[in-house]
C-alpha positions as CSV (number, residue, x, y, z in Angstrom):
1,M,-95.3,14.1,33.2
2,G,-91.6,13.5,32.5
3,V,-90.4,11.5,29.6
4,E,-87.0,9.9,29.3
5,M,-85.2,9.1,26.0
6,E,-82.1,7.7,24.9
7,A,-81.5,10.3,22.1
8,L,-82.7,13.6,20.9
9,S,-85.8,13.7,18.5
10,E,-86.4,16.2,15.8
11,S,-88.7,18.3,17.9
12,L,-86.1,18.5,20.8
13,T,-83.5,19.3,18.3
14,T,-85.8,22.4,16.9
15,F,-86.2,23.3,20.8
16,I,-82.4,23.5,21.4
17,N,-81.8,25.4,18.2
18,G,-84.5,28.0,19.3
19,S,-83.3,28.4,22.8
20,P,-81.2,31.6,23.5
21,V,-79.5,29.9,26.5
22,F,-78.6,26.8,28.1
23,F,-77.2,25.8,31.6
24,I,-74.4,23.3,32.2
25,A,-73.5,21.5,35.5
26,T,-70.6,19.3,36.5
27,A,-68.8,18.4,39.5
28,P,-65.3,16.9,40.5
29,S,-65.1,13.3,41.7
30,G,-65.4,12.4,45.3
31,A,-67.1,14.3,48.0
32,D,-65.0,17.3,48.2
33,G,-64.8,20.0,45.6
34,H,-67.2,22.6,44.1
35,V,-70.1,21.7,42.0
36,N,-70.3,24.1,38.9
37,C,-73.3,25.4,37.2
38,S,-72.9,27.8,34.3
39,P,-75.1,29.6,32.0
40,R,-74.0,29.7,28.1
41,P,-75.2,31.5,25.2
42,M,-76.6,29.7,22.0
43,D,-75.4,32.7,19.9
44,G,-73.4,31.1,17.2
45,T,-71.8,28.6,19.6
46,F,-73.9,25.4,20.2
47,F,-74.1,22.8,17.5
48,V,-76.0,19.4,17.4
49,E,-73.9,16.8,15.6
50,S,-76.3,13.9,15.9
51,P,-79.3,12.8,18.1
52,K,-76.6,11.3,20.4
53,R,-73.9,14.0,20.3
54,V,-73.9,17.8,20.9
55,G,-71.2,20.5,21.4
56,W,-70.2,24.0,21.9
57,L,-67.5,26.5,21.3
58,D,-66.3,27.3,25.1
59,L,-65.7,31.0,25.3
60,V,-63.0,32.4,27.3
61,G,-64.1,33.2,31.1
62,S,-62.9,33.9,34.4
63,G,-63.2,30.2,35.4
64,I,-62.4,26.7,33.8
65,E,-64.5,24.4,36.0
66,T,-66.4,22.7,33.2
67,V,-63.3,21.8,31.4
68,A,-61.5,20.8,34.5
69,H,-64.3,18.5,35.5
70,L,-64.7,16.8,32.2
71,K,-61.1,16.3,32.0
72,E,-61.3,14.6,35.4
73,N,-64.4,12.6,35.3
74,G,-66.5,13.5,32.1
75,R,-69.7,13.8,33.9
76,I,-72.1,16.7,32.7
77,V,-75.7,17.6,32.6
78,L,-77.0,20.3,30.2
79,M,-80.5,21.9,30.8
80,F,-82.6,23.8,28.3
81,C,-85.7,25.8,29.5
82,S,-88.4,27.2,27.7
83,F,-89.3,30.8,28.7
84,S,-92.1,31.1,26.4
85,S,-96.0,30.4,26.9
86,K,-95.4,26.6,26.2
87,P,-93.6,25.3,29.3
88,L,-90.8,22.8,29.0
89,I,-87.5,21.6,30.7
90,M,-85.0,19.2,28.9
91,R,-81.9,17.7,30.2
92,L,-79.1,16.1,28.5
93,H,-77.2,13.7,30.8
94,G,-73.9,12.3,29.5
95,H,-70.2,12.4,29.3
96,G,-68.2,15.0,27.6
97,F,-64.8,15.6,26.5
98,V,-62.8,18.8,25.6
99,L,-61.0,19.6,22.4
100,E,-58.2,22.3,22.8
101,P,-56.8,24.1,19.5
102,G,-54.8,21.9,17.3
103,E,-56.4,18.7,18.5
104,D,-58.1,16.5,15.7
105,G,-61.7,17.8,15.1
106,F,-61.1,21.2,16.6
107,E,-61.1,23.3,13.5
108,S,-64.0,21.5,11.6
109,R,-66.3,22.0,14.7
110,H,-65.2,25.6,15.3
111,L,-66.5,26.3,11.7
112,L,-69.4,24.2,12.0
113,A,-70.7,26.2,15.2
114,G,-69.6,29.5,13.8
115,S,-66.4,31.5,14.6
116,P,-66.9,33.8,17.4
117,Q,-64.0,35.3,19.1
118,G,-62.6,34.1,22.2
119,V,-63.0,30.4,21.8
120,R,-60.6,28.7,24.2
121,A,-61.9,24.8,23.6
122,I,-64.7,22.9,22.2
123,V,-66.8,20.6,24.4
124,I,-68.4,17.8,23.1
125,V,-71.2,15.7,25.0
126,E,-72.0,12.0,24.2
127,I,-75.6,12.0,25.3
128,E,-76.6,9.0,27.3
129,R,-80.2,10.1,28.7
130,V,-82.5,12.9,27.6
131,T,-85.2,13.8,30.0
132,T,-88.2,16.2,29.5
133,S,-90.5,17.7,32.4
134,C,-93.4,20.2,32.4
135,G,-91.6,23.2,33.2
136,Y,-94.5,24.9,34.8
137,G,-92.3,26.6,37.6
138,V,-90.3,28.5,34.8
139,P,-91.4,32.1,34.3
140,I,-92.6,33.3,31.0
141,M,-89.8,35.9,30.2
142,E,-89.0,37.8,26.8
143,F,-85.6,37.4,25.3
144,V,-84.4,40.8,24.2
145,A,-80.9,40.3,22.9
146,H,-77.5,38.7,23.6
147,R,-75.2,41.0,25.5
148,S,-72.4,42.7,23.5
149,T,-70.1,42.9,26.7
150,I,-68.1,39.9,25.9
151,G,-67.4,40.8,22.3
152,E,-66.4,44.4,23.5
153,W,-64.1,42.8,26.3
154,L,-62.5,40.5,23.7
155,E,-61.7,43.4,21.3
156,R,-60.1,45.3,24.3
157,K,-57.9,42.6,25.3
158,G,-56.5,41.7,21.9
159,E,-55.0,38.5,21.1
160,K,-51.9,38.9,23.1
161,G,-54.1,39.9,26.0
162,L,-56.3,36.8,25.8
163,I,-53.4,34.6,25.8
164,E,-52.2,36.2,29.0
165,Y,-55.6,36.1,30.5
166,R,-56.1,32.5,29.7
167,M,-52.6,31.5,31.2
168,K,-53.6,33.5,34.5
169,N,-57.0,32.2,34.9
170,N,-57.8,29.0,32.7
171,L,-54.8,26.6,33.7
172,S,-56.5,25.1,36.7
173,S,-59.9,25.0,38.5
174,I,-60.8,26.5,41.9
175,D,-60.1,22.9,43.2
176,G,-56.7,22.7,41.6
177,L,-57.6,20.3,38.7
178,P,-56.0,20.9,35.4
179,G,-57.9,23.2,33.1
180,L,-56.4,24.3,29.7
181,D,-53.2,22.9,28.6
182,S,-50.7,25.7,28.5
183,E,-49.1,24.2,25.7
184,K,-52.2,24.7,23.7
185,V,-53.4,28.2,24.9
186,C,-53.3,30.4,21.8
């Protein structure tokens, strides 16, 4: 049976902190445009600021949909699933905003979560609704390890290569919405 709450409990915060991955869904305003759903690693990137606020370090990637959608309308849902023998699905519904390098709060949160390479922004979500459901349909799986591929790719790109990559791939979404601010890409 599903449960609805206004904020995270201590046990749900523990569940988040033990998760290897979470999923993000956002959409542009209106009937047109592409809905986005993305997996994200928990490996030193996610943080819980309070029972009503969470965030993560948004690492460089080939798209910028989450950032663009949040800048347009702020709507977001995060989903965490248990892949262990105790089933659970948890969704955090809310409104998010994006901090780019140089903005107030960027550095302190970057240090709070960890300092992995390739951080292009920080996403903060103000939680409006927390729901849990059974998770009986989620398979039991074993977490083996986080992939090393992104770290290796970041090393090969180097700082100059990453700036060029973000300028080419992260300034606008697939629907033409503004992504990263070109003045803050570093």
